[in-house]
matplotlib code that plots the C-alpha trace (Angstrom):
import matplotlib.pyplot as plt

x = [0.1, 3.0, 4.4, 0.9, 0.9, 4.6, 3.9, 0.6, 2.5, 5.3, 2.7, 1.1, 4.6, 5.7, 2.6, 2.9, 6.7, 5.6, 3.0, 5.5, 7.8, 5.3, 3.9, 3.1, 0.1, -0.7, -4.3, -4.3, -5.7, -4.5, -6.7, -4.9, -5.9, -3.8, -1.9, 1.6, 4.0, 7.7, 7.0, 4.1, 0.4, -1.5, -5.0, -7.1, -8.7, -7.8, -8.3, -5.3, -5.6, -2.8, -2.8, 0.3, 1.7, 5.6, 7.5, 11.4, 12.1, 10.1, 6.9, 3.9, 2.2, -1.0, -1.6, -4.1, -5.2, -8.9, -10.1, -13.1, -13.8, -13.0, -13.8, -11.1, -8.3, -5.7, -7.1, -4.2, -3.4, 0.1, 1.7, 5.1, 7.4, 10.1, 12.8, 14.6, 17.8, 19.4, 19.4, 19.4, 16.0, 15.2, 12.0, 10.0, 6.6, 3.8, 1.9, -1.2, -3.0, -6.1, -4.3, -1.8, -1.5, -4.9, -7.8, -10.1, -8.2, -8.1, -6.1, -5.0, -3.8, 0.2, 0.7, 4.2, 3.0, -0.6, -0.6, -1.3, 1.0, 4.6, 7.2, 9.8, 12.8, 14.1, 17.1, 18.1, 19.8, 18.7, 21.8, 19.6, 20.3, 19.3, 18.3, 18.9, 16.8, 17.2, 14.2, 14.2, 11.4, 12.1, 8.9, 5.5, 4.0, 7.5, 8.3, 10.5, 13.7, 15.0, 15.3, 11.8, 13.1, 12.2, 13.8, 14.1, 13.0, 14.8, 14.4, 17.0, 15.7, 17.3, 15.5, 16.4, 14.3, 14.7, 12.4, 11.6, 9.7, 7.0, 6.8, 8.2, 9.8, 11.3, 13.2, 13.5, 15.1, 14.6, 16.0, 15.7, 19.0, 18.3, 15.3, 12.1, 8.4, 7.3, 8.7, 8.6, 12.7, 15.1, 18.2, 19.1, 16.6, 15.6, 11.9, 11.0, 11.8, 9.6, 9.3, 6.8, 5.5, 3.8, 2.1, -0.1, -3.5, -4.6, -8.3, -8.2, -5.7, -5.4, -6.0, -4.5, -4.7, -1.2, -2.0, 0.6, 1.4, 3.8, 5.1, 6.3, 8.2, 9.1, 12.0, 11.9, 8.1, 8.3, 5.3, 4.6, 2.2, 0.7, -0.7, -2.6, -3.6, -4.2, -3.8, -6.3, -4.9, -6.3]
y = [0.2, 2.5, 1.8, 2.5, 5.9, 6.8, 6.0, 8.2, 11.1, 10.9, 10.9, 14.2, 15.6, 14.9, 16.4, 19.6, 19.8, 19.4, 21.9, 24.3, 23.8, 25.7, 23.8, 26.3, 26.3, 28.2, 29.0, 31.5, 32.4, 34.5, 36.2, 37.0, 38.7, 36.1, 32.9, 33.7, 30.8, 31.1, 33.2, 31.2, 31.8, 29.5, 31.2, 34.4, 35.5, 32.7, 31.6, 30.0, 28.5, 27.3, 25.0, 23.9, 22.8, 23.2, 21.9, 22.3, 23.2, 20.5, 21.3, 19.9, 22.2, 21.7, 24.6, 24.8, 27.1, 27.3, 29.7, 31.9, 33.3, 30.9, 26.9, 26.2, 27.7, 25.4, 23.5, 22.4, 20.6, 20.5, 18.8, 20.0, 18.4, 20.8, 21.1, 24.3, 24.6, 28.2, 29.6, 26.1, 24.6, 21.3, 19.6, 17.8, 18.7, 16.4, 18.7, 17.6, 19.5, 19.0, 18.4, 15.7, 12.2, 11.1, 12.5, 11.5, 13.7, 11.0, 12.3, 8.8, 7.6, 7.4, 5.2, 6.3, 6.9, 8.1, 10.5, 14.0, 14.0, 15.9, 15.4, 17.9, 18.2, 21.7, 22.9, 26.5, 29.0, 32.2, 34.5, 37.2, 39.8, 37.4, 33.7, 31.1, 28.0, 25.2, 22.9, 19.7, 17.4, 13.8, 11.7, 11.9, 14.2, 16.0, 17.5, 16.2, 17.2, 17.7, 13.9, 13.4, 11.8, 13.0, 16.4, 16.2, 19.8, 22.4, 26.0, 28.3, 31.5, 34.1, 36.7, 40.0, 41.5, 45.0, 47.8, 51.2, 53.7, 51.3, 48.8, 45.5, 44.7, 41.6, 41.3, 37.7, 36.2, 32.8, 30.8, 27.1, 25.6, 23.2, 22.4, 21.0, 21.2, 22.0, 25.6, 25.9, 26.1, 25.0, 25.3, 27.6, 30.4, 33.4, 32.8, 35.0, 38.5, 40.2, 42.8, 42.6, 45.0, 44.0, 46.4, 45.5, 47.5, 48.1, 47.2, 47.2, 47.5, 43.8, 42.8, 43.9, 42.5, 42.4, 43.6, 43.0, 44.1, 42.5, 43.2, 39.9, 39.3, 36.3, 36.9, 33.6, 33.5, 37.6, 37.6, 40.3, 40.5, 42.7, 41.0, 42.2, 40.3, 40.1, 37.7, 36.6, 35.0, 35.0]
z = [0.0, 0.8, -2.6, -4.3, -2.2, -3.2, -6.6, -6.9, -5.0, -7.8, -10.4, -8.8, -8.5, -11.8, -13.2, -11.4, -12.6, -15.9, -15.8, -14.2, -17.2, -19.2, -22.1, -24.6, -26.8, -29.9, -31.3, -34.1, -37.6, -40.4, -42.9, -46.1, -49.4, -51.3, -50.4, -51.8, -50.6, -51.5, -54.5, -55.7, -55.9, -54.4, -54.2, -53.2, -50.2, -47.5, -43.9, -42.5, -38.9, -36.6, -33.7, -32.1, -28.7, -27.4, -24.7, -24.3, -27.8, -29.1, -31.1, -33.1, -35.3, -37.4, -40.1, -42.6, -45.6, -47.3, -50.0, -48.8, -52.4, -54.7, -54.4, -56.8, -54.7, -52.7, -49.3, -47.5, -44.3, -43.0, -39.7, -38.6, -35.8, -35.0, -32.4, -31.4, -29.3, -29.0, -32.7, -34.2, -35.8, -37.3, -38.5, -40.7, -42.5, -43.9, -46.4, -47.7, -50.8, -52.4, -55.8, -56.7, -57.5, -55.9, -57.9, -54.8, -52.4, -49.8, -46.7, -45.4, -49.0, -48.5, -51.5, -52.8, -56.5, -55.7, -52.7, -52.3, -49.6, -49.5, -47.0, -46.3, -44.0, -42.9, -41.2, -40.0, -37.8, -36.4, -36.0, -34.5, -37.4, -39.9, -40.2, -42.9, -43.8, -46.0, -47.0, -49.3, -50.3, -49.2, -50.4, -51.4, -54.3, -55.2, -58.5, -61.5, -62.9, -66.4, -66.6, -65.3, -62.3, -58.5, -57.9, -54.2, -54.7, -52.3, -51.2, -49.6, -47.8, -45.9, -43.8, -42.1, -39.4, -38.7, -36.8, -38.6, -36.5, -34.5, -37.3, -37.5, -40.9, -42.7, -45.8, -47.5, -50.5, -51.4, -54.2, -55.7, -56.3, -59.2, -61.7, -60.5, -61.7, -58.1, -58.6, -62.3, -62.4, -65.0, -62.9, -59.9, -59.7, -57.2, -56.7, -53.8, -52.9, -50.4, -47.8, -45.0, -42.4, -39.3, -36.8, -33.7, -33.9, -30.2, -29.9, -25.8, -23.2, -23.3, -26.7, -30.2, -33.7, -35.5, -39.1, -42.2, -45.7, -47.8, -51.4, -53.0, -56.3, -58.1, -60.6, -62.1, -63.0, -63.6, -61.2, -58.3, -55.6, -52.8, -49.6, -46.9, -43.8, -40.0, -37.3, -34.6, -31.5, -27.7]

ax = plt.figure().add_subplot(projection="3d")
ax.plot(x, y, z, "-o")
ax.set_aspect("equal")
plt.show()
């Protein structure tokens, strides 16, 4: 009996200690005028919810996107497992889109040659004054290279945050290192140049709404975009 009591007390103490370690939860939603991703146009006005949980640098995040004005816009559901320690971060993402190799858009179909899932690994480092990220597709509905084989499509991005007046800015440059149909490139190409500004709009003393605007261009496709959005987060 004493062992049972001690075991129960250990569970209570362990649960209390775990709670004190601050398990972080994220619940948020972005509303954007256009869904622009790495220099690619994936849709018009969209709702993009986020649900995440984090503990001691380890995180699991669910993210989605659905078009609000055009039924043919991209529908997306992503799951990302990541780990951050100091400035270093690594992760793997399972993307799912309502387009790809499976015309029936089944989420639980993981057939290597018939799935709408795409698996991507990433590694990066935040130096404070700038951050760098590398992404590579490992499996699933990846694009093809010039020979028609899996491209292992990759993307390199450098972001520089800065503050001007009372507005937070981020300048970003992204490039695809080799040919892939996923990004529409025939070799090394700069696919994303963007400048984003974010400002908190105070609603009450305890609640504000981050509002952002972004100018983005894709030199490879010769396209340019202007995006407006805001974030709701309790």
